[in-house]
N, CA, C and O atoms as a Maestro MAE file, in Angstrom:
{
 s_m_m2io_version
 :::
 2.0.0
}

f_m_ct {
 s_m_title
 :::
 protein
 m_atom[320] {
  # First column is atom index #
  i_m_mmod_type
  r_m_x_coord
  r_m_y_coord
  r_m_z_coord
  i_m_residue_number
  s_m_chain_name
  s_m_pdb_residue_name
  s_m_pdb_atom_name
  i_m_atomic_number
  :::
  1 25 70.690 86.052 -36.795 1 A "MET " " N  " 7
  2 3 70.227 85.350 -35.618 1 A "MET " " CA " 6
  3 2 70.843 85.973 -34.358 1 A "MET " " C  " 6
  4 15 70.159 86.177 -33.355 1 A "MET " " O  " 8
  5 25 72.138 86.270 -34.428 2 A "ASP " " N  " 7
  6 3 72.814 86.851 -33.271 2 A "ASP " " CA " 6
  7 2 72.230 88.209 -32.905 2 A "ASP " " C  " 6
  8 15 72.127 88.542 -31.724 2 A "ASP " " O  " 8
  9 25 71.846 88.995 -33.907 3 A "ALA " " N  " 7
  10 3 71.243 90.305 -33.634 3 A "ALA " " CA " 6
  11 2 69.923 90.135 -32.887 3 A "ALA " " C  " 6
  12 15 69.632 90.894 -31.962 3 A "ALA " " O  " 8
  13 25 69.129 89.151 -33.280 4 A "SER " " N  " 7
  14 3 67.850 88.891 -32.606 4 A "SER " " CA " 6
  15 2 68.066 88.461 -31.160 4 A "SER " " C  " 6
  16 15 67.348 88.898 -30.261 4 A "SER " " O  " 8
  17 25 69.046 87.614 -30.947 5 A "ILE " " N  " 7
  18 3 69.345 87.163 -29.583 5 A "ILE " " CA " 6
  19 2 69.842 88.328 -28.735 5 A "ILE " " C  " 6
  20 15 69.511 88.421 -27.553 5 A "ILE " " O  " 8
  21 25 70.630 89.214 -29.326 6 A "THR " " N  " 7
  22 3 71.111 90.396 -28.610 6 A "THR " " CA " 6
  23 2 69.949 91.271 -28.158 6 A "THR " " C  " 6
  24 15 69.922 91.725 -27.015 6 A "THR " " O  " 8
  25 25 68.995 91.508 -29.045 7 A "VAL " " N  " 7
  26 3 67.815 92.314 -28.685 7 A "VAL " " CA " 6
  27 2 67.016 91.601 -27.597 7 A "VAL " " C  " 6
  28 15 66.561 92.228 -26.641 7 A "VAL " " O  " 8
  29 25 66.851 90.301 -27.748 8 A "HIS " " N  " 7
  30 3 66.111 89.522 -26.753 8 A "HIS " " CA " 6
  31 2 66.739 89.654 -25.366 8 A "HIS " " C  " 6
  32 15 66.022 89.768 -24.372 8 A "HIS " " O  " 8
  33 25 68.043 89.641 -25.293 9 A "ARG " " N  " 7
  34 3 68.745 89.743 -24.010 9 A "ARG " " CA " 6
  35 2 68.734 91.165 -23.451 9 A "ARG " " C  " 6
  36 15 68.727 91.357 -22.235 9 A "ARG " " O  " 8
  37 25 68.731 92.152 -24.332 10 A "GLU " " N  " 7
  38 3 68.828 93.555 -23.916 10 A "GLU " " CA " 6
  39 2 67.490 94.132 -23.435 10 A "GLU " " C  " 6
  40 15 67.447 94.887 -22.463 10 A "GLU " " O  " 8
  41 25 66.407 93.772 -24.118 11 A "MET " " N  " 7
  42 3 65.102 94.356 -23.809 11 A "MET " " CA " 6
  43 2 64.357 93.493 -22.796 11 A "MET " " C  " 6
  44 15 64.496 92.270 -22.772 11 A "MET " " O  " 8
  45 25 63.572 94.154 -21.970 12 A "ILE " " N  " 7
  46 3 62.797 93.412 -20.978 12 A "ILE " " CA " 6
  47 2 61.649 92.677 -21.661 12 A "ILE " " C  " 6
  48 15 61.172 93.134 -22.700 12 A "ILE " " O  " 8
  49 25 61.192 91.555 -21.112 13 A "PRO " " N  " 7
  50 3 60.060 90.842 -21.701 13 A "PRO " " CA " 6
  51 2 58.754 91.607 -21.494 13 A "PRO " " C  " 6
  52 15 58.618 92.398 -20.561 13 A "PRO " " O  " 8
  53 25 57.811 91.353 -22.377 14 A "GLY " " N  " 7
  54 3 56.468 91.903 -22.214 14 A "GLY " " CA " 6
  55 2 56.205 93.194 -22.958 14 A "GLY " " C  " 6
  56 15 55.126 93.770 -22.814 14 A "GLY " " O  " 8
  57 25 57.157 93.671 -23.754 15 A "LEU " " N  " 7
  58 3 56.944 94.900 -24.517 15 A "LEU " " CA " 6
  59 2 56.158 94.598 -25.797 15 A "LEU " " C  " 6
  60 15 55.997 93.438 -26.177 15 A "LEU " " O  " 8
  61 25 55.681 95.637 -26.445 16 A "LEU " " N  " 7
  62 3 54.986 95.476 -27.711 16 A "LEU " " CA " 6
  63 2 55.954 94.983 -28.782 16 A "LEU " " C  " 6
  64 15 57.149 95.279 -28.740 16 A "LEU " " O  " 8
  65 25 55.424 94.231 -29.739 17 A "GLU " " N  " 7
  66 3 56.263 93.731 -30.828 17 A "GLU " " CA " 6
  67 2 56.935 94.876 -31.573 17 A "GLU " " C  " 6
  68 15 58.062 94.726 -32.047 17 A "GLU " " O  " 8
  69 25 56.266 96.011 -31.682 18 A "SER " " N  " 7
  70 3 56.842 97.155 -32.398 18 A "SER " " CA " 6
  71 2 58.120 97.659 -31.716 18 A "SER " " C  " 6
  72 15 59.007 98.182 -32.391 18 A "SER " " O  " 8
  73 25 58.226 97.511 -30.402 19 A "ILE " " N  " 7
  74 3 59.428 97.923 -29.678 19 A "ILE " " CA " 6
  75 2 60.597 97.002 -30.045 19 A "ILE " " C  " 6
  76 15 61.716 97.463 -30.270 19 A "ILE " " O  " 8
  77 25 60.323 95.702 -30.099 20 A "TYR " " N  " 7
  78 3 61.363 94.752 -30.494 20 A "TYR " " CA " 6
  79 2 61.762 94.973 -31.956 20 A "TYR " " C  " 6
  80 15 62.930 94.822 -32.316 20 A "TYR " " O  " 8
  81 25 60.790 95.328 -32.786 21 A "GLU " " N  " 7
  82 3 61.072 95.583 -34.197 21 A "GLU " " CA " 6
  83 2 62.028 96.761 -34.362 21 A "GLU " " C  " 6
  84 15 63.020 96.657 -35.084 21 A "GLU " " O  " 8
  85 25 61.742 97.866 -33.709 22 A "ILE " " N  " 7
  86 3 62.599 99.048 -33.841 22 A "ILE " " CA " 6
  87 2 63.968 98.808 -33.195 22 A "ILE " " C  " 6
  88 15 64.978 99.342 -33.654 22 A "ILE " " O  " 8
  89 25 63.997 98.007 -32.134 23 A "SER " " N  " 7
  90 3 65.276 97.657 -31.498 23 A "SER " " CA " 6
  91 2 66.124 96.794 -32.431 23 A "SER " " C  " 6
  92 15 67.336 96.983 -32.534 23 A "SER " " O  " 8
  93 25 65.482 95.854 -33.103 24 A "LEU " " N  " 7
  94 3 66.210 95.004 -34.043 24 A "LEU " " CA " 6
  95 2 66.696 95.818 -35.238 24 A "LEU " " C  " 6
  96 15 67.792 95.575 -35.744 24 A "LEU " " O  " 8
  97 25 65.903 96.773 -35.690 25 A "MET " " N  " 7
  98 3 66.345 97.650 -36.778 25 A "MET " " CA " 6
  99 2 67.588 98.440 -36.355 25 A "MET " " C  " 6
  100 15 68.512 98.608 -37.151 25 A "MET " " O  " 8
  101 25 67.618 98.921 -35.119 26 A "LYS " " N  " 7
  102 3 68.789 99.651 -34.615 26 A "LYS " " CA " 6
  103 2 70.001 98.724 -34.540 26 A "LYS " " C  " 6
  104 15 71.112 99.119 -34.892 26 A "LYS " " O  " 8
  105 25 69.783 97.492 -34.083 27 A "GLU " " N  " 7
  106 3 70.878 96.516 -34.008 27 A "GLU " " CA " 6
  107 2 71.431 96.228 -35.403 27 A "GLU " " C  " 6
  108 15 72.645 96.137 -35.586 27 A "GLU " " O  " 8
  109 25 70.549 96.086 -36.376 28 A "PHE " " N  " 7
  110 3 70.995 95.879 -37.754 28 A "PHE " " CA " 6
  111 2 71.797 97.080 -38.248 28 A "PHE " " C  " 6
  112 15 72.830 96.917 -38.897 28 A "PHE " " O  " 8
  113 25 71.324 98.277 -37.942 29 A "GLU " " N  " 7
  114 3 72.038 99.490 -38.346 29 A "GLU " " CA " 6
  115 2 73.448 99.513 -37.753 29 A "GLU " " C  " 6
  116 15 74.412 99.833 -38.448 29 A "GLU " " O  " 8
  117 25 73.564 99.175 -36.476 30 A "MET " " N  " 7
  118 3 74.873 99.176 -35.818 30 A "MET " " CA " 6
  119 2 75.807 98.117 -36.414 30 A "MET " " C  " 6
  120 15 77.029 98.252 -36.344 30 A "MET " " O  " 8
  121 25 75.228 97.068 -36.996 31 A "ARG " " N  " 7
  122 3 76.026 95.997 -37.590 31 A "ARG " " CA " 6
  123 2 76.183 96.160 -39.109 31 A "ARG " " C  " 6
  124 15 76.740 95.293 -39.782 31 A "ARG " " O  " 8
  125 25 75.687 97.274 -39.630 32 A "ASN " " N  " 7
  126 3 75.735 97.525 -41.084 32 A "ASN " " CA " 6
  127 2 75.031 96.435 -41.887 32 A "ASN " " C  " 6
  128 15 75.504 96.021 -42.946 32 A "ASN " " O  " 8
  129 25 73.900 95.981 -41.368 33 A "ILE " " N  " 7
  130 3 73.063 95.012 -42.076 33 A "ILE " " CA " 6
  131 2 71.927 95.781 -42.733 33 A "ILE " " C  " 6
  132 15 71.199 96.510 -42.059 33 A "ILE " " O  " 8
  133 25 71.775 95.626 -44.023 34 A "LYS " " N  " 7
  134 3 70.730 96.306 -44.772 34 A "LYS " " CA " 6
  135 2 69.375 95.697 -44.413 34 A "LYS " " C  " 6
  136 15 69.186 94.487 -44.537 34 A "LYS " " O  " 8
  137 25 68.433 96.531 -43.968 35 A "ALA " " N  " 7
  138 3 67.116 96.029 -43.580 35 A "ALA " " CA " 6
  139 2 66.064 97.121 -43.757 35 A "ALA " " C  " 6
  140 15 66.331 98.310 -43.581 35 A "ALA " " O  " 8
  141 25 64.859 96.676 -44.112 36 A "LEU " " N  " 7
  142 3 63.690 97.564 -44.208 36 A "LEU " " CA " 6
  143 2 62.620 97.027 -43.273 36 A "LEU " " C  " 6
  144 15 62.361 95.825 -43.240 36 A "LEU " " O  " 8
  145 25 61.999 97.923 -42.511 37 A "ASN " " N  " 7
  146 3 60.886 97.449 -41.693 37 A "ASN " " CA " 6
  147 2 59.566 97.863 -42.329 37 A "ASN " " C  " 6
  148 15 59.475 98.878 -43.019 37 A "ASN " " O  " 8
  149 25 58.549 97.050 -42.079 38 A "GLN " " N  " 7
  150 3 57.210 97.219 -42.646 38 A "GLN " " CA " 6
  151 2 57.268 97.321 -44.174 38 A "GLN " " C  " 6
  152 15 56.620 98.173 -44.781 38 A "GLN " " O  " 8
  153 25 58.052 96.439 -44.769 39 A "ALA " " N  " 7
  154 3 58.214 96.410 -46.228 39 A "ALA " " CA " 6
  155 2 56.950 95.865 -46.880 39 A "ALA " " C  " 6
  156 15 56.412 94.843 -46.453 39 A "ALA " " O  " 8
  157 25 56.482 96.556 -47.919 40 A "ALA " " N  " 7
  158 3 55.295 96.132 -48.656 40 A "ALA " " CA " 6
  159 2 55.688 95.071 -49.685 40 A "ALA " " C  " 6
  160 15 56.678 95.223 -50.401 40 A "ALA " " O  " 8
  161 25 54.912 94.013 -49.747 41 A "ILE " " N  " 7
  162 3 55.139 92.917 -50.677 41 A "ILE " " CA " 6
  163 2 53.918 92.799 -51.587 41 A "ILE " " C  " 6
  164 15 52.783 92.803 -51.112 41 A "ILE " " O  " 8
  165 25 54.157 92.695 -52.897 42 A "LEU " " N  " 7
  166 3 53.053 92.492 -53.835 42 A "LEU " " CA " 6
  167 2 52.535 91.068 -53.706 42 A "LEU " " C  " 6
  168 15 53.309 90.123 -53.554 42 A "LEU " " O  " 8
  169 25 51.220 90.926 -53.767 43 A "LEU " " N  " 7
  170 3 50.594 89.609 -53.699 43 A "LEU " " CA " 6
  171 2 49.998 89.259 -55.057 43 A "LEU " " C  " 6
  172 15 49.400 90.105 -55.722 43 A "LEU " " O  " 8
  173 25 50.169 88.009 -55.457 44 A "PHE " " N  " 7
  174 3 49.620 87.534 -56.718 44 A "PHE " " CA " 6
  175 2 48.828 86.259 -56.469 44 A "PHE " " C  " 6
  176 15 49.181 85.449 -55.612 44 A "PHE " " O  " 8
  177 25 47.755 86.094 -57.231 45 A "TYR " " N  " 7
  178 3 46.973 84.864 -57.199 45 A "TYR " " CA " 6
  179 2 46.737 84.444 -58.637 45 A "TYR " " C  " 6
  180 15 46.095 85.162 -59.404 45 A "TYR " " O  " 8
  181 25 47.259 83.275 -59.004 46 A "LYS " " N  " 7
  182 3 47.143 82.727 -60.361 46 A "LYS " " CA " 6
  183 2 47.546 83.748 -61.413 46 A "LYS " " C  " 6
  184 15 46.906 83.875 -62.457 46 A "LYS " " O  " 8
  185 25 48.620 84.473 -61.119 47 A "GLY " " N  " 7
  186 3 49.145 85.438 -62.067 47 A "GLY " " CA " 6
  187 2 48.515 86.815 -61.992 47 A "GLY " " C  " 6
  188 15 48.947 87.726 -62.699 47 A "GLY " " O  " 8
  189 25 47.515 86.987 -61.162 48 A "TYR " " N  " 7
  190 3 46.844 88.280 -61.019 48 A "TYR " " CA " 6
  191 2 47.315 88.971 -59.751 48 A "TYR " " C  " 6
  192 15 47.353 88.381 -58.671 48 A "TYR " " O  " 8
  193 25 47.674 90.240 -59.912 49 A "GLU " " N  " 7
  194 3 48.076 91.003 -58.742 49 A "GLU " " CA " 6
  195 2 46.844 91.322 -57.902 49 A "GLU " " C  " 6
  196 15 45.831 91.798 -58.413 49 A "GLU " " O  " 8
  197 25 46.952 91.052 -56.613 50 A "LEU " " N  " 7
  198 3 45.842 91.336 -55.703 50 A "LEU " " CA " 6
  199 2 45.977 92.747 -55.160 50 A "LEU " " C  " 6
  200 15 47.084 93.211 -54.887 50 A "LEU " " O  " 8
  201 25 44.869 93.416 -55.008 51 A "ASN " " N  " 7
  202 3 44.855 94.786 -54.504 51 A "ASN " " CA " 6
  203 2 44.756 94.754 -52.977 51 A "ASN " " C  " 6
  204 15 43.745 95.146 -52.395 51 A "ASN " " O  " 8
  205 25 45.817 94.286 -52.355 52 A "LYS " " N  " 7
  206 3 45.838 94.155 -50.898 52 A "LYS " " CA " 6
  207 2 47.240 94.417 -50.404 52 A "LYS " " C  " 6
  208 15 48.197 93.829 -50.908 52 A "LYS " " O  " 8
  209 25 47.376 95.293 -49.424 53 A "ASP " " N  " 7
  210 3 48.682 95.533 -48.820 53 A "ASP " " CA " 6
  211 2 49.077 94.346 -47.959 53 A "ASP " " C  " 6
  212 15 48.305 93.894 -47.114 53 A "ASP " " O  " 8
  213 25 50.267 93.853 -48.177 54 A "PHE " " N  " 7
  214 3 50.834 92.809 -47.331 54 A "PHE " " CA " 6
  215 2 52.175 93.332 -46.861 54 A "PHE " " C  " 6
  216 15 53.061 93.589 -47.675 54 A "PHE " " O  " 8
  217 25 52.331 93.491 -45.576 55 A "ARG " " N  " 7
  218 3 53.559 94.056 -45.022 55 A "ARG " " CA " 6
  219 2 54.222 93.026 -44.121 55 A "ARG " " C  " 6
  220 15 53.574 92.338 -43.332 55 A "ARG " " O  " 8
  221 25 55.529 92.948 -44.271 56 A "ILE " " N  " 7
  222 3 56.306 92.075 -43.403 56 A "ILE " " CA " 6
  223 2 57.038 92.953 -42.392 56 A "ILE " " C  " 6
  224 15 57.342 94.113 -42.673 56 A "ILE " " O  " 8
  225 25 57.317 92.400 -41.225 57 A "ASP " " N  " 7
  226 3 57.961 93.199 -40.177 57 A "ASP " " CA " 6
  227 2 59.317 93.722 -40.648 57 A "ASP " " C  " 6
  228 15 59.563 94.928 -40.607 57 A "ASP " " O  " 8
  229 25 60.189 92.831 -41.091 58 A "ILE " " N  " 7
  230 3 61.529 93.251 -41.527 58 A "ILE " " CA " 6
  231 2 61.961 92.403 -42.715 58 A "ILE " " C  " 6
  232 15 61.768 91.188 -42.736 58 A "ILE " " O  " 8
  233 25 62.547 93.066 -43.699 59 A "LEU " " N  " 7
  234 3 63.191 92.398 -44.825 59 A "LEU " " CA " 6
  235 2 64.684 92.719 -44.725 59 A "LEU " " C  " 6
  236 15 65.096 93.866 -44.901 59 A "LEU " " O  " 8
  237 25 65.482 91.697 -44.444 60 A "ALA " " N  " 7
  238 3 66.925 91.894 -44.253 60 A "ALA " " CA " 6
  239 2 67.683 91.434 -45.492 60 A "ALA " " C  " 6
  240 15 67.435 90.358 -46.035 60 A "ALA " " O  " 8
  241 25 68.606 92.276 -45.917 61 A "GLU " " N  " 7
  242 3 69.484 91.963 -47.053 61 A "GLU " " CA " 6
  243 2 68.702 91.523 -48.293 61 A "GLU " " C  " 6
  244 15 69.182 90.693 -49.065 61 A "GLU " " O  " 8
  245 25 67.509 92.071 -48.486 62 A "ASP " " N  " 7
  246 3 66.656 91.813 -49.660 62 A "ASP " " CA " 6
  247 2 66.253 90.354 -49.847 62 A "ASP " " C  " 6
  248 15 65.780 89.982 -50.921 62 A "ASP " " O  " 8
  249 25 66.431 89.517 -48.820 63 A "GLU " " N  " 7
  250 3 66.056 88.119 -49.012 63 A "GLU " " CA " 6
  251 2 65.585 87.381 -47.764 63 A "GLU " " C  " 6
  252 15 65.042 86.282 -47.877 63 A "GLU " " O  " 8
  253 25 65.777 87.950 -46.589 64 A "ILE " " N  " 7
  254 3 65.374 87.260 -45.357 64 A "ILE " " CA " 6
  255 2 64.175 87.991 -44.756 64 A "ILE " " C  " 6
  256 15 64.255 89.171 -44.416 64 A "ILE " " O  " 8
  257 25 63.062 87.263 -44.632 65 A "ILE " " N  " 7
  258 3 61.846 87.833 -44.047 65 A "ILE " " CA " 6
  259 2 61.841 87.513 -42.557 65 A "ILE " " C  " 6
  260 15 61.992 86.360 -42.152 65 A "ILE " " O  " 8
  261 25 61.664 88.559 -41.750 66 A "ILE " " N  " 7
  262 3 61.610 88.389 -40.296 66 A "ILE " " CA " 6
  263 2 60.241 88.842 -39.819 66 A "ILE " " C  " 6
  264 15 59.852 89.991 -40.027 66 A "ILE " " O  " 8
  265 25 59.517 87.943 -39.183 67 A "GLU " " N  " 7
  266 3 58.223 88.243 -38.584 67 A "GLU " " CA " 6
  267 2 58.409 88.164 -37.078 67 A "GLU " " C  " 6
  268 15 58.709 87.098 -36.541 67 A "GLU " " O  " 8
  269 25 58.233 89.274 -36.405 68 A "ILE " " N  " 7
  270 3 58.489 89.337 -34.970 68 A "ILE " " CA " 6
  271 2 57.250 88.896 -34.200 68 A "ILE " " C  " 6
  272 15 56.135 89.349 -34.460 68 A "ILE " " O  " 8
  273 25 57.478 88.005 -33.252 69 A "LYS " " N  " 7
  274 3 56.405 87.522 -32.384 69 A "LYS " " CA " 6
  275 2 56.871 87.584 -30.936 69 A "LYS " " C  " 6
  276 15 58.017 87.266 -30.620 69 A "LYS " " O  " 8
  277 25 55.964 87.997 -30.071 70 A "PHE " " N  " 7
  278 3 56.226 87.906 -28.642 70 A "PHE " " CA " 6
  279 2 55.175 86.989 -28.062 70 A "PHE " " C  " 6
  280 15 53.979 87.271 -28.137 70 A "PHE " " O  " 8
  281 25 55.621 85.895 -27.485 71 A "SER " " N  " 7
  282 3 54.695 84.914 -26.926 71 A "SER " " CA " 6
  283 2 55.430 84.120 -25.852 71 A "SER " " C  " 6
  284 15 56.637 83.897 -25.944 71 A "SER " " O  " 8
  285 25 54.701 83.709 -24.857 72 A "GLU " " N  " 7
  286 3 55.276 82.857 -23.814 72 A "GLU " " CA " 6
  287 2 55.589 81.465 -24.362 72 A "GLU " " C  " 6
  288 15 56.506 80.794 -23.888 72 A "GLU " " O  " 8
  289 25 54.810 81.035 -25.374 73 A "ILE " " N  " 7
  290 3 54.939 79.702 -25.944 73 A "ILE " " CA " 6
  291 2 55.122 79.829 -27.453 73 A "ILE " " C  " 6
  292 15 54.460 80.648 -28.090 73 A "ILE " " O  " 8
  293 25 56.014 79.025 -28.030 74 A "MET " " N  " 7
  294 3 56.198 79.010 -29.480 74 A "MET " " CA " 6
  295 2 55.146 78.078 -30.079 74 A "MET " " C  " 6
  296 15 55.292 76.856 -30.038 74 A "MET " " O  " 8
  297 25 54.094 78.661 -30.632 75 A "HIS " " N  " 7
  298 3 53.024 77.874 -31.240 75 A "HIS " " CA " 6
  299 2 53.457 77.334 -32.594 75 A "HIS " " C  " 6
  300 15 54.196 78.015 -33.305 75 A "HIS " " O  " 8
  301 25 53.028 76.141 -32.978 76 A "PRO " " N  " 7
  302 3 53.407 75.571 -34.269 76 A "PRO " " CA " 6
  303 2 53.052 76.461 -35.460 76 A "PRO " " C  " 6
  304 15 53.748 76.432 -36.475 76 A "PRO " " O  " 8
  305 25 51.996 77.240 -35.355 77 A "VAL " " N  " 7
  306 3 51.588 78.106 -36.470 77 A "VAL " " CA " 6
  307 2 52.645 79.155 -36.778 77 A "VAL " " C  " 6
  308 15 52.694 79.659 -37.901 77 A "VAL " " O  " 8
  309 25 53.503 79.502 -35.802 78 A "PHE " " N  " 7
  310 3 54.563 80.494 -36.015 78 A "PHE " " CA " 6
  311 2 55.692 79.946 -36.895 78 A "PHE " " C  " 6
  312 15 56.473 80.729 -37.437 78 A "PHE " " O  " 8
  313 25 55.795 78.640 -37.046 79 A "GLU " " N  " 7
  314 3 56.882 78.035 -37.808 79 A "GLU " " CA " 6
  315 2 56.913 78.506 -39.257 79 A "GLU " " C  " 6
  316 15 57.992 78.629 -39.836 79 A "GLU " " O  " 8
  317 25 55.766 78.768 -39.850 80 A "ALA " " N  " 7
  318 3 55.715 79.215 -41.255 80 A "ALA " " CA " 6
  319 2 56.426 80.540 -41.388 80 A "ALA " " C  " 6
  320 15 56.501 81.093 -42.485 80 A "ALA " " O  " 8
  :::
 }
 m_bond[319] {
  # First column is bond index #
  i_m_from
  i_m_to
  i_m_order
  :::
  1 1 2 1
  2 2 3 1
  3 3 4 2
  4 3 5 1
  5 5 6 1
  6 6 7 1
  7 7 8 2
  8 7 9 1
  9 9 10 1
  10 10 11 1
  11 11 12 2
  12 11 13 1
  13 13 14 1
  14 14 15 1
  15 15 16 2
  16 15 17 1
  17 17 18 1
  18 18 19 1
  19 19 20 2
  20 19 21 1
  21 21 22 1
  22 22 23 1
  23 23 24 2
  24 23 25 1
  25 25 26 1
  26 26 27 1
  27 27 28 2
  28 27 29 1
  29 29 30 1
  30 30 31 1
  31 31 32 2
  32 31 33 1
  33 33 34 1
  34 34 35 1
  35 35 36 2
  36 35 37 1
  37 37 38 1
  38 38 39 1
  39 39 40 2
  40 39 41 1
  41 41 42 1
  42 42 43 1
  43 43 44 2
  44 43 45 1
  45 45 46 1
  46 46 47 1
  47 47 48 2
  48 47 49 1
  49 49 50 1
  50 50 51 1
  51 51 52 2
  52 51 53 1
  53 53 54 1
  54 54 55 1
  55 55 56 2
  56 55 57 1
  57 57 58 1
  58 58 59 1
  59 59 60 2
  60 59 61 1
  61 61 62 1
  62 62 63 1
  63 63 64 2
  64 63 65 1
  65 65 66 1
  66 66 67 1
  67 67 68 2
  68 67 69 1
  69 69 70 1
  70 70 71 1
  71 71 72 2
  72 71 73 1
  73 73 74 1
  74 74 75 1
  75 75 76 2
  76 75 77 1
  77 77 78 1
  78 78 79 1
  79 79 80 2
  80 79 81 1
  81 81 82 1
  82 82 83 1
  83 83 84 2
  84 83 85 1
  85 85 86 1
  86 86 87 1
  87 87 88 2
  88 87 89 1
  89 89 90 1
  90 90 91 1
  91 91 92 2
  92 91 93 1
  93 93 94 1
  94 94 95 1
  95 95 96 2
  96 95 97 1
  97 97 98 1
  98 98 99 1
  99 99 100 2
  100 99 101 1
  101 101 102 1
  102 102 103 1
  103 103 104 2
  104 103 105 1
  105 105 106 1
  106 106 107 1
  107 107 108 2
  108 107 109 1
  109 109 110 1
  110 110 111 1
  111 111 112 2
  112 111 113 1
  113 113 114 1
  114 114 115 1
  115 115 116 2
  116 115 117 1
  117 117 118 1
  118 118 119 1
  119 119 120 2
  120 119 121 1
  121 121 122 1
  122 122 123 1
  123 123 124 2
  124 123 125 1
  125 125 126 1
  126 126 127 1
  127 127 128 2
  128 127 129 1
  129 129 130 1
  130 130 131 1
  131 131 132 2
  132 131 133 1
  133 133 134 1
  134 134 135 1
  135 135 136 2
  136 135 137 1
  137 137 138 1
  138 138 139 1
  139 139 140 2
  140 139 141 1
  141 141 142 1
  142 142 143 1
  143 143 144 2
  144 143 145 1
  145 145 146 1
  146 146 147 1
  147 147 148 2
  148 147 149 1
  149 149 150 1
  150 150 151 1
  151 151 152 2
  152 151 153 1
  153 153 154 1
  154 154 155 1
  155 155 156 2
  156 155 157 1
  157 157 158 1
  158 158 159 1
  159 159 160 2
  160 159 161 1
  161 161 162 1
  162 162 163 1
  163 163 164 2
  164 163 165 1
  165 165 166 1
  166 166 167 1
  167 167 168 2
  168 167 169 1
  169 169 170 1
  170 170 171 1
  171 171 172 2
  172 171 173 1
  173 173 174 1
  174 174 175 1
  175 175 176 2
  176 175 177 1
  177 177 178 1
  178 178 179 1
  179 179 180 2
  180 179 181 1
  181 181 182 1
  182 182 183 1
  183 183 184 2
  184 183 185 1
  185 185 186 1
  186 186 187 1
  187 187 188 2
  188 187 189 1
  189 189 190 1
  190 190 191 1
  191 191 192 2
  192 191 193 1
  193 193 194 1
  194 194 195 1
  195 195 196 2
  196 195 197 1
  197 197 198 1
  198 198 199 1
  199 199 200 2
  200 199 201 1
  201 201 202 1
  202 202 203 1
  203 203 204 2
  204 203 205 1
  205 205 206 1
  206 206 207 1
  207 207 208 2
  208 207 209 1
  209 209 210 1
  210 210 211 1
  211 211 212 2
  212 211 213 1
  213 213 214 1
  214 214 215 1
  215 215 216 2
  216 215 217 1
  217 217 218 1
  218 218 219 1
  219 219 220 2
  220 219 221 1
  221 221 222 1
  222 222 223 1
  223 223 224 2
  224 223 225 1
  225 225 226 1
  226 226 227 1
  227 227 228 2
  228 227 229 1
  229 229 230 1
  230 230 231 1
  231 231 232 2
  232 231 233 1
  233 233 234 1
  234 234 235 1
  235 235 236 2
  236 235 237 1
  237 237 238 1
  238 238 239 1
  239 239 240 2
  240 239 241 1
  241 241 242 1
  242 242 243 1
  243 243 244 2
  244 243 245 1
  245 245 246 1
  246 246 247 1
  247 247 248 2
  248 247 249 1
  249 249 250 1
  250 250 251 1
  251 251 252 2
  252 251 253 1
  253 253 254 1
  254 254 255 1
  255 255 256 2
  256 255 257 1
  257 257 258 1
  258 258 259 1
  259 259 260 2
  260 259 261 1
  261 261 262 1
  262 262 263 1
  263 263 264 2
  264 263 265 1
  265 265 266 1
  266 266 267 1
  267 267 268 2
  268 267 269 1
  269 269 270 1
  270 270 271 1
  271 271 272 2
  272 271 273 1
  273 273 274 1
  274 274 275 1
  275 275 276 2
  276 275 277 1
  277 277 278 1
  278 278 279 1
  279 279 280 2
  280 279 281 1
  281 281 282 1
  282 282 283 1
  283 283 284 2
  284 283 285 1
  285 285 286 1
  286 286 287 1
  287 287 288 2
  288 287 289 1
  289 289 290 1
  290 290 291 1
  291 291 292 2
  292 291 293 1
  293 293 294 1
  294 294 295 1
  295 295 296 2
  296 295 297 1
  297 297 298 1
  298 298 299 1
  299 299 300 2
  300 299 301 1
  301 301 302 1
  302 302 303 1
  303 303 304 2
  304 303 305 1
  305 305 306 1
  306 306 307 1
  307 307 308 2
  308 307 309 1
  309 309 310 1
  310 310 311 1
  311 311 312 2
  312 311 313 1
  313 313 314 1
  314 314 315 1
  315 315 316 2
  316 315 317 1
  317 317 318 1
  318 318 319 1
  319 319 320 2
  :::
 }
}
């Protein structure tokens, strides 16, 4: 959480989400936090693997999914 707040304070508002993503990856690197960006996740439906790429913005420490959003307002749909 602190790394995200640091990036938020350091970067100017209004940039592309990809800029915040790469900045957060650099912040994680400087803090020795293991993270992968644009990590591919397998999708399954009723036990069947779906043939569809699903990528998450950042997977930190093999268990925390981070989806980066830039918006003036925090919409309820972002809560998921």
